[in-house]
C-alpha positions in Angstrom: 105.3 -118.1 66.5 103.8 -118.5 63.0 101.4 -115.9 61.9 98.7 -116.8 59.5 96.9 -114.6 57.0 94.9 -114.8 53.8 96.7 -113.5 50.7 95.2 -112.6 47.4 97.3 -114.5 44.9 96.9 -115.4 41.3 93.1 -114.9 41.3 92.4 -116.9 44.4 92.8 -116.5 48.2 95.6 -118.5 49.8 96.1 -119.1 53.6 99.7 -118.6 54.4 101.5 -119.1 57.8 104.9 -117.5 58.1 107.2 -117.5 61.1 108.4 -114.2 59.7 112.1 -113.9 60.6 113.5 -111.7 57.9 117.1 -112.5 58.9 116.8 -116.3 58.6 117.0 -118.5 55.4 113.6 -119.5 54.1 111.9 -123.0 54.1 108.8 -123.1 51.9 106.6 -126.1 52.9 104.3 -127.7 50.3 101.8 -130.1 51.8 100.1 -133.4 51.0 96.6 -133.5 49.6 94.1 -134.2 52.4 96.4 -132.5 54.9 97.5 -128.8 55.0 100.3 -126.6 56.3 99.8 -127.8 59.8 101.3 -131.2 58.9 104.6 -129.3 59.2 104.1 -128.1 62.8 106.9 -130.4 63.9 109.2 -128.9 61.3 108.4 -125.4 62.5 109.5 -126.4 66.0 112.7 -128.1 64.8 113.6 -125.1 62.6 113.1 -122.5 65.3 116.0 -120.0 65.4 117.5 -121.6 62.2 114.9 -121.0 59.4 112.0 -118.9 58.6 109.2 -121.3 57.7 106.4 -120.4 55.2 103.5 -122.7 54.9 100.8 -122.0 52.3 97.6 -124.1 51.9 97.1 -125.0 48.3 94.2 -123.6 46.3 91.0 -125.4 47.3 92.5 -127.0 50.4 93.0 -126.2 54.1 92.0 -122.6 54.9 92.5 -121.4 51.3 89.6 -120.5 49.1 87.3 -123.2 47.9 87.3 -123.7 44.2 84.1 -124.5 42.4 85.8 -126.1 39.4 86.2 -129.7 38.0 89.9 -130.0 38.6 92.8 -128.1 40.2 96.0 -129.1 38.3 99.5 -129.4 39.5 100.5 -126.7 37.0 97.9 -124.4 38.5 99.2 -125.0 42.0 102.8 -124.3 40.7 101.5 -121.0 39.2 100.1 -120.1 42.6 103.3 -120.8 44.4 105.4 -118.9 41.8 103.1 -115.9 42.3 103.2 -116.2 46.1 107.0 -116.3 46.0 107.1 -113.1 43.8 104.6 -111.4 46.0 106.6 -112.1 49.2 109.9 -111.3 47.5 111.6 -114.4 48.9 114.8 -115.9 47.4 117.4 -118.7 48.0 114.5 -120.9 49.1 114.7 -124.3 50.6 111.6 -126.4 49.8 110.0 -129.1 51.9 107.6 -131.0 49.8 105.3 -133.9 50.8 103.4 -136.0 48.4 101.5 -133.7 46.0 103.9 -131.0 47.2 106.6 -132.7 45.3 104.5 -132.8 42.1 104.2 -129.0 42.5 107.8 -128.5 43.5 109.3 -130.1 40.5 107.3 -128.0 38.1 108.0 -124.8 40.1 111.7 -125.3 40.4 112.2 -126.4 36.8 110.7 -123.0 35.8 112.5 -120.7 38.2 115.6 -122.6 39.4 117.5 -119.4 40.3 115.1 -118.8 43.2 115.8 -122.1 45.0 118.7 -123.5 47.1 117.6 -127.0 48.0 114.7 -129.4 48.0 113.5 -132.2 50.2 110.7 -134.5 48.8 109.1 -137.0 51.2 106.5 -139.6 50.2 106.5 -138.2 46.7 107.4 -139.0 43.1 107.5 -137.4 39.7 105.4 -139.8 37.6 101.7 -139.9 36.9 99.5 -142.7 38.2 99.8 -146.0 36.3 96.5 -147.0 34.7 95.5 -149.7 37.2 96.2 -147.7 40.3 94.9 -144.5 38.6 91.5 -146.2 38.0 91.2 -147.2 41.6 92.1 -143.7 42.8 89.8 -142.0 40.3 86.8 -143.9 41.7 88.0 -142.9 45.2 87.9 -139.3 44.2 84.4 -139.6 42.8 83.2 -141.4 45.9 84.8 -138.9 48.3 83.3 -136.0 46.3 79.8 -137.6 46.5 79.8 -139.1 50.0 82.6 -137.3 52.0 85.3 -139.0 54.0 83.3 -141.7 55.8 83.3 -145.5 56.0 85.5 -147.3 53.5 86.5 -144.0 51.9 88.0 -142.8 55.2 89.7 -146.2 55.7 91.1 -146.1 52.1 92.5 -142.6 52.8 94.2 -143.7 56.0 95.8 -146.7 54.2 97.1 -144.2 51.6 98.4 -141.7 54.1 100.0 -144.0 56.7 101.9 -147.2 56.6 100.5 -150.4 58.0 103.1 -150.6 60.8 102.3 -147.0 61.8 98.6 -147.7 61.8 99.0 -150.7 64.1 101.6 -149.2 66.4 100.2 -148.5 69.9 102.8 -145.7 70.4 101.5 -143.9 67.4 97.8 -144.4 68.1 97.2 -140.8 69.2 98.9 -139.3 66.1 96.9 -141.6 63.8 93.6 -140.8 65.6 94.3 -137.1 65.3 94.7 -137.3 61.5 91.8 -139.7 61.1 89.6 -137.1 62.8 91.0 -134.3 60.6 90.5 -136.4 57.4 87.0 -137.4 58.4 86.1 -133.7 58.7 87.3 -132.9 55.2 84.7 -131.3 53.0 83.4 -132.9 49.7 84.7 -129.7 48.1 88.2 -131.2 48.2 87.3 -133.2 45.1 88.9 -130.8 42.5 92.2 -130.8 44.4 92.1 -134.6 44.7 91.3 -135.0 41.1 94.3 -132.9 40.2 96.6 -135.2 42.1 95.1 -138.4 40.7 95.1 -137.2 37.1 98.5 -135.4 37.3 100.8 -135.7 34.3 104.4 -137.0 34.7 107.1 -134.5 35.5 109.9 -137.1 35.1 111.2 -135.3 32.0 111.9 -132.2 34.2 114.1 -133.9 36.7 117.4 -133.9 34.8 117.2 -130.1 34.5 116.9 -129.6 38.3 120.5 -129.1 39.5 120.0 -128.0 43.1 120.6 -130.6 45.8 117.6 -132.8 46.5 117.0 -135.1 49.5 114.5 -137.9 48.8 112.8 -139.6 51.8 110.7 -142.7 51.1 109.1 -145.2 53.3 109.2 -148.9 52.4 105.4 -149.1 53.1 104.5 -146.1 51.0 101.5 -147.5 49.1 100.6 -144.6 46.7 104.3 -143.7 45.9 106.2 -147.0 46.2 110.0 -147.3 46.6 110.6 -147.9 42.9 109.3 -144.4 42.1 111.8 -142.9 44.5 114.6 -145.0 42.8 113.5 -143.4 39.5 113.7 -139.9 41.0 117.2 -140.7 42.4 118.3 -141.9 38.9 117.0 -138.8 37.1 117.9 -136.0 39.5 121.6 -135.1 39.0 122.3 -133.9 42.5 120.3 -136.1 44.9 120.5 -138.6 47.7 117.9 -141.1 48.9 116.9 -142.1 52.5 114.6 -145.2 52.7 112.9 -145.9 55.9 111.8 -149.3 57.1 108.2 -149.7 58.5 107.2 -146.2 57.4 104.5 -145.3 54.8 103.5 -142.3 52.8 103.9 -139.6 55.5 107.5 -139.8 56.9 107.5 -136.4 58.7 104.4 -137.5 60.7 105.2 -141.2 61.1 108.8 -140.9 62.1 109.5 -137.2 63.0 112.3 -138.3 65.4 114.2 -139.7 62.4 113.1 -137.4 59.6 113.2 -133.9 61.1 116.9 -133.9 62.1 117.7 -135.2 58.6 115.7 -132.4 57.0 117.2 -129.6 59.2 120.7 -131.0 58.6 120.2 -131.1 54.9 118.8 -127.5 54.7 121.8 -126.4 56.8 124.3 -128.1 54.5 122.6 -129.4 51.4 125.7 -130.9 49.8 125.1 -134.4 48.5 
């Protein structure tokens, strides 16, 4: 059973859940913006007895401390994760990164590659937002910060986070409704974290230096991080493989856990590509 605690890290307070098995290899989970470490509940169950799973909530998100600042950058989040790793004394780390978690992971691993064993990135990329999409998302950040996650802002967020097929699938209605309720309850104070994602700088130039094995999982219906961006990661990462999923959007581990979780556990067990 995962145990959660607040940890004083890098000048802030992070909420960290840790299954705690000191004799098992480590998986560090880096979550999507809008969600939190609980998005990996299914992975924790799948990893039981095989991996120790550590799930921090990023600065300004989830149960971590609210930040009264204009923006929380991807580099700042990478600083926090580096400090957390050092504080916990963990090594030979497998990383599970979803969406903004990938933006953080590439920066973190490029700095301290000796700490890491493998990486899975799902619904993620390494590039910044292109101008047209960036302008749309920048306004979305402003609106959510002013009004909260209601009405069209909530609908936009759901379109971003889940593919059209998933949202229309009666078999996934309960899962979609659960996350809709969670997102609707998000505070306006999430704005600095959102802004950091939407205004992130590219990390594509870091990819050729990342030599550890990387598994890329991308849904064909991923609206904010489309398939072409995953193709770019595959081309730039020297030791990577790509799985592309039909009828899946931005959140593969939630939309298709029956397909994705076995692939992730198998890769962490034997990350040769």
